C-alpha positions in Angstrom: 190.6 -42.3 -221.7 192.0 -45.2 -223.7 190.0 -48.5 -223.5 192.1 -51.5 -224.1 190.4 -54.8 -225.1 190.1 -57.3 -222.2 192.5 -60.2 -222.2 192.0 -63.7 -220.9 194.2 -62.8 -217.9 192.1 -61.0 -215.2 195.2 -59.8 -213.2 196.6 -58.1 -216.3 193.2 -56.5 -217.0 193.1 -55.1 -213.5 196.7 -53.9 -213.7 196.0 -52.1 -217.0 192.9 -50.5 -215.6 194.9 -49.2 -212.6 197.7 -47.9 -214.9 195.2 -46.1 -217.1 193.3 -44.5 -214.2 196.6 -43.5 -212.5 197.8 -42.0 -215.8 194.5 -40.0 -216.1 194.8 -38.7 -212.6 198.5 -37.7 -213.1 197.7 -35.9 -216.3 195.1 -33.8 -214.5 197.9 -32.7 -212.1 200.2 -31.8 -215.0 202.7 -33.6 -217.2 205.9 -32.9 -215.4 207.6 -35.7 -213.4 208.2 -35.0 -209.7 204.8 -35.1 -208.2 204.9 -35.7 -204.5 203.1 -38.4 -202.7 201.3 -35.8 -200.6 200.0 -34.1 -203.7 198.8 -37.4 -205.2 197.1 -38.5 -201.9 195.3 -35.1 -201.7 193.9 -35.8 -205.2 192.9 -39.4 -204.2 191.3 -38.1 -201.0 188.9 -36.0 -203.1 187.8 -39.2 -205.0 185.5 -41.8 -203.4 187.4 -45.0 -204.0 187.6 -48.3 -202.1 190.8 -48.8 -200.2 192.0 -51.7 -202.4 191.6 -49.5 -205.5 193.5 -46.6 -203.8 196.4 -49.0 -203.2 196.4 -50.3 -206.7 196.2 -46.8 -208.3 198.9 -45.5 -206.0 201.3 -48.3 -206.9 200.5 -47.7 -210.6 201.2 -43.9 -210.2 204.5 -44.7 -208.5 205.4 -47.0 -211.5 204.5 -44.3 -214.0 206.4 -41.5 -212.1 209.4 -43.8 -211.7 209.5 -44.4 -215.5 209.3 -40.7 -216.0 212.2 -39.8 -213.7 215.0 -38.0 -215.4 218.0 -40.2 -216.3 221.3 -38.6 -217.0 222.3 -41.2 -219.6 221.9 -40.4 -223.2 218.4 -41.1 -224.5 217.2 -42.2 -227.9 214.4 -39.7 -227.8 214.8 -35.9 -227.5 211.3 -35.2 -226.2 210.4 -35.9 -222.6 207.8 -38.5 -221.8 204.4 -37.4 -220.6 201.8 -39.4 -218.7 
């Protein structure tokens, strides 16, 4: 997993940590957009995490999946985005 240097903004560091963990979990489930919430919750259920961290990771995963959603407009890139 990528380790970004810490900033002087604790909220940003926490958000980056959540995004990276969510990305790692999503990659374990495949690199195709369209993962269901139930599938993601099943994976989170198998990991012992505090409730506040589950919430942050879930929101991060939603953000990532939303960015990966297919858009019918023309794109600058030919290759699909992966987690």
